[in-house]
N, C-alpha and C positions, 0 to 999 in steps of 0.2 A: 491427429488432424483436428483442428478446431472447427466448430460449426460456423456457418456464415455470419459475419458481423452485420448488424442491422442499423448501425449508427448513421448511415447515409439515407435510409428510407424515411418516408414521411412519418412524422410523429415520434421520431427517435433522435437522440443527440449523442454525439461521440462522448464516451466516458474515459477519463484518465484515472488509472488506478495507482494509488500510492500505498505503501505498506507502512503501518505504524508499529514500531517496536522500540526497544530501549537503547538503540544505537544512536550516537550523536548525529550521524549523517541523515537520519530519517527526516529531520526538519527541512533539509535542503531538497529532498524529493518532494515533500509536501509543498514547499514554496514554488518549485518549478511547475509541478502538476496543477496546482491551483491557478497559477497565472496563465498557463496554457489553456486551461478550461475556460477561464474568463475571457481570454483574448480570442477564442474560437467559438464562443457561445456553447461550450461543452459542459460537462458535469464532472465534478470531482468525486471519486469514491475512495474512502479511507478504509482500509482493512487491517484489523488486528487479529493475529492468529495466536491462540492459546495452545501451547504445546502440551500434549497429554502425558508426556514422560514425567511430569511433576506430580502426577496423581497416583502413583503406585503405592498406596498405603491402605490401611484399614478403611472400611467403608465410611465410618463417621468422619475420620480425618480427611478422606478423599473428598467428601461432600463439602466440608468447610474450605478446603484448599481450592476446590473448583469455584466456589462462590467468591472467594477472595480474588482469584485470578480473573474471573469475569468482572468483578468490580474494578480491578486495576485496569483491565482492558477498556472498559467503558470510560474510566477517568482519563486515560491516555487519549482516547478518541475525542472525548469532549474537549480536552485541552487543545488539541490540534484544530478541531472544528471551530472552537471559539476564536482562535487566532485568524483562521481563514475568514470567518464571518466579519470580524472586526476590521481586518486590513483590506479585504476585497469585496465584502458584501455578498458573497455567494454562500449557498447552503449545500454543504457536502452530504453525500450519502454515507452512512456509517454502518460497517459490517463487522461482526465478531464471529469468528469460526474457531473450531477446535480441531487440531490435527498437526501434521507436519506442514510447515509453511509453504514449501513448493507445491505440495499436493493440494492444499487449500486454495492457493492462488490459481492453479490450473482449474479446479472445480468452479471457482467463482467466475473465471473467464468463460467457462463453458455454460454456466447457468445464466449469466447476464451477457447477452449477445450485443449489447451496446458498448461494452468495454473494448476499446480499440488500441489503447496504449498503456503499457505498464511502465511506471516511472520508479526507478530505483536510484539510490545514491551510493556512491563508492566512498568508503572511508579513506582518509588520507594518512592513517597511522601505519606504523611498521608491521602491525599484525595482519595487514591485507585489506582488501576492499570491502569486506563484510560478507556474511554468510550467503545472502541472496545473490549478490553480484558474483561471488565465487561459484554459486550453483549453476549459473548460466553456462560456464565452461565445463561443468560436470557432465558425466555420461548420462544422457537421457533426460537431463533436467531443463533443457531449453524450453522457453515459454512459447506458446503458439501465436502470439501477437508481437508486434514490434516492441522492443524494450528501449527506453531512453535511460541512460546511466548519467547521473548528474554528479560531478565531482564535489566532494564535501567542502572544498575550499573556495567555491564560487560565492562571491558576495551577493547581497540582494540586488545591487546595481547590475552585476553580471547577469543574474537570472532575469531581471527585468528586460535587459537588452536581448536575451535569447528567447524568452517565452513569447 
């Protein structure tokens, strides 16, 4: 069970959470979430999750790999945030976490009671909709807030008309 959402209370604004990763469809999720945030006077939150499986090495190598992963996460967030600032003039909140993506999404939703909508994008390739969208159907992986799934093949015009 998720804690009470505060986005409708005085001094709070509804937040739209989009996940930044290296999938091509993540840009569609950001486009939709940022336009929904702007059109509803909400806030855009961009989350990048660094998966710890990559750091199973000797201590010195692990430290360097973690620093490189953090730098890559910040660069990806900065790139997406720059596009949002440039095209829509809104300032997103940027969050980097380390862990399993579904777990970290759940934790962030619990930690930030203003997050009311999770926006994911479904890939259009033959390999399936993508790991996060696939996890929604997985056992016990459902998210505790509404999830909007944006098809990867939506154009900017389509997103504008829907957001």
